[in-house]
MARGU-790697 format. One line per 3 residues: number of its first residue (from 0); for each residue x, y, z of C-alpha. Coordinates in Angstrom, 3 decimals, always signed. Example, Ala and Ser with C-alpha at 12.3 -4.5 7.8 and 13.67 -1.06 7.14 Angstrom:
BEGIN
0	+12.300:-4.500:+7.800 | +13.670:-1.060:+7.140;
END
This chain:
BEGIN
0	+92.751:+99.408:+92.964 | +89.473:+97.725:+93.810 | +88.582:+97.400:+97.471;
3	+88.034:+93.781:+98.509 | +86.212:+93.664:+101.836 | +87.046:+91.273:+104.689;
6	+83.761:+90.260:+106.300 | +85.087:+87.815:+108.887 | +85.181:+84.787:+106.601;
9	+88.863:+85.248:+105.544 | +88.166:+86.636:+102.073 | +90.861:+85.836:+99.518;
12	+92.675:+88.985:+98.461 | +90.899:+91.184:+101.011 | +92.482:+94.610:+101.410;
15	+89.948:+96.557:+103.491 | +87.491:+96.237:+106.355 | +85.079:+98.730:+104.774;
18	+83.820:+99.626:+101.327 | +83.866:+103.146:+99.958 | +80.089:+103.269:+100.484;
21	+80.496:+102.269:+104.150 | +83.184:+104.887:+104.795 | +81.159:+107.552:+102.995;
24	+77.989:+106.719:+104.968 | +79.977:+106.887:+108.220 | +81.220:+110.401:+107.425;
27	+77.929:+111.677:+106.015 | +76.225:+110.609:+109.273 | +78.786:+112.671:+111.201;
30	+78.663:+115.713:+108.943 | +82.267:+115.285:+107.758 | +81.647:+116.912:+104.393;
33	+85.400:+117.103:+103.782 | +85.269:+113.326:+103.155 | +83.140:+113.767:+100.077;
36	+85.462:+113.765:+97.136 | +86.244:+111.660:+94.147 | +86.516:+107.884:+94.309;
39	+89.983:+108.346:+92.786 | +91.118:+110.056:+95.992 | +88.956:+108.204:+98.527;
42	+89.870:+104.598:+97.713 | +93.640:+105.184:+97.964 | +93.003:+106.985:+101.273;
45	+91.172:+103.889:+102.532 | +94.061:+101.669:+101.451 | +96.613:+103.933:+103.156;
48	+94.451:+103.856:+106.282 | +94.463:+100.049:+106.044 | +98.274:+100.118:+106.012;
51	+98.071:+101.986:+109.310 | +95.443:+99.632:+110.749 | +97.431:+96.554:+109.767;
54	+100.550:+97.912:+111.467 | +98.778:+98.221:+114.838 | +99.836:+95.832:+117.626;
57	+96.600:+93.824:+117.787 | +95.948:+91.589:+120.755 | +95.022:+87.972:+120.070;
60	+95.983:+85.881:+117.034 | +94.780:+85.820:+113.415 | +92.316:+82.995:+112.767;
63	+94.184:+81.907:+109.643 | +97.868:+82.210:+108.819 | +97.081:+82.865:+105.149;
66	+94.613:+85.631:+105.956 | +95.990:+88.740:+104.239 | +94.603:+90.984:+106.999;
69	+94.744:+91.037:+110.801 | +91.036:+90.289:+111.294 | +89.262:+88.036:+112.147;
72	+91.167:+87.039:+115.302 | +91.099:+84.502:+118.141 | +91.205:+85.501:+121.785;
75	+89.688:+88.941:+121.374 | +87.480:+90.760:+123.859 | +85.856:+94.157:+123.512;
78	+86.540:+96.982:+125.949 | +83.791:+95.693:+128.271 | +85.282:+92.202:+128.330;
81	+82.816:+90.435:+126.019 | +84.295:+87.851:+123.662 | +84.455:+88.780:+119.982;
84	+83.436:+85.989:+117.633 | +86.256:+84.476:+115.605 | +84.354:+85.153:+112.374;
87	+83.773:+88.826:+113.079 | +85.404:+92.107:+112.149 | +84.026:+94.304:+114.941;
90	+82.170:+97.461:+113.984 | +84.589:+99.463:+116.107 | +87.454:+98.290:+113.839;
93	+85.458:+99.392:+110.779 | +84.721:+102.750:+112.458 | +88.397:+103.252:+113.324;
96	+89.259:+102.561:+109.665 | +86.726:+105.206:+108.626 | +88.372:+107.739:+110.943;
99	+91.829:+106.796:+109.695 | +90.730:+107.079:+106.055 | +89.360:+110.570:+106.733;
102	+92.749:+111.692:+108.033 | +94.534:+110.128:+105.070 | +92.195:+111.866:+102.623;
105	+92.958:+115.224:+104.272 | +96.742:+114.686:+104.348 | +98.225:+111.691:+102.545;
108	+100.742:+109.866:+104.715 | +99.774:+111.558:+107.981 | +99.114:+108.261:+109.785;
111	+102.551:+106.794:+109.179 | +105.122:+109.544:+108.754 | +108.733:+108.533:+108.422;
114	+110.761:+108.989:+111.590 | +113.582:+111.407:+111.128 | +116.394:+112.684:+113.263;
117	+114.102:+115.612:+114.094 | +112.133:+113.196:+116.247 | +114.995:+113.338:+118.728;
120	+115.216:+117.149:+118.746 | +115.352:+118.378:+122.336 | +115.528:+122.124:+121.710;
123	+115.860:+124.725:+119.017 | +116.712:+128.384:+119.358 | +117.429:+131.448:+117.319;
126	+119.498:+133.949:+119.280 | +117.324:+136.774:+120.551 | +114.201:+135.617:+118.722;
129	+112.763:+132.150:+119.199 | +113.391:+129.287:+121.552 | +111.415:+126.027:+121.649;
132	+111.661:+123.209:+124.163 | +109.362:+120.184:+124.426 | +108.125:+118.807:+127.714;
135	+109.627:+115.542:+128.921 | +107.683:+112.645:+127.471 | +106.146:+114.686:+124.638;
138	+105.010:+112.322:+121.872 | +107.168:+112.115:+118.776 | +104.143:+111.667:+116.545;
141	+100.603:+112.900:+116.361 | +98.300:+110.763:+118.466 | +95.009:+110.165:+116.672;
144	+93.099:+109.847:+119.917 | +89.711:+108.954:+118.451 | +91.262:+105.950:+116.685;
147	+93.236:+104.681:+119.676 | +90.277:+105.216:+122.013 | +87.972:+103.284:+119.671;
150	+90.420:+100.391:+119.645 | +91.150:+100.370:+123.383 | +91.401:+96.772:+124.531;
153	+91.918:+95.489:+120.986 | +95.446:+96.821:+120.580 | +98.378:+96.840:+122.974;
156	+98.988:+100.248:+124.518 | +102.031:+102.096:+123.149 | +105.071:+100.747:+124.923;
159	+102.850:+98.118:+126.537 | +102.524:+94.380:+126.262 | +100.273:+92.360:+124.007;
162	+97.390:+90.705:+125.815 | +96.293:+87.197:+124.862 | +93.621:+85.475:+126.918;
165	+93.815:+81.722:+127.063;
END
């Protein structure tokens, strides 16, 4: 599938915040040579990462109901409190997509695993051999800290409330 890039102008049919070239340049600059692969693998990884990004609990409100993506948005402020223009997809959102795409290229589906009954497992033991117990409050899923830290202030914290400034 062809990537159609949202640039802040509510692009019809948009399905990504970054092109393959943008994601590749991001990873080359950071020495993530594991990103470099075939376009056949990379573009689907970007689209899977977009599924993850679009499922995030963004603060604010989309600028257009018919916008296929979550950005651009009204009522958004960066982590320092500066207003984000309503015709902008912030670079930090693009960077977070790049990080998410990298993880999806390494392991397809890692960003949005299905919840199973195992998520409620409190202990497991094998008599005389192995016993596992998780600490209270241990996360049920992997926390991709770099992504959530990049988006701090733009998304509601897990279990938190959505912030909308008026």
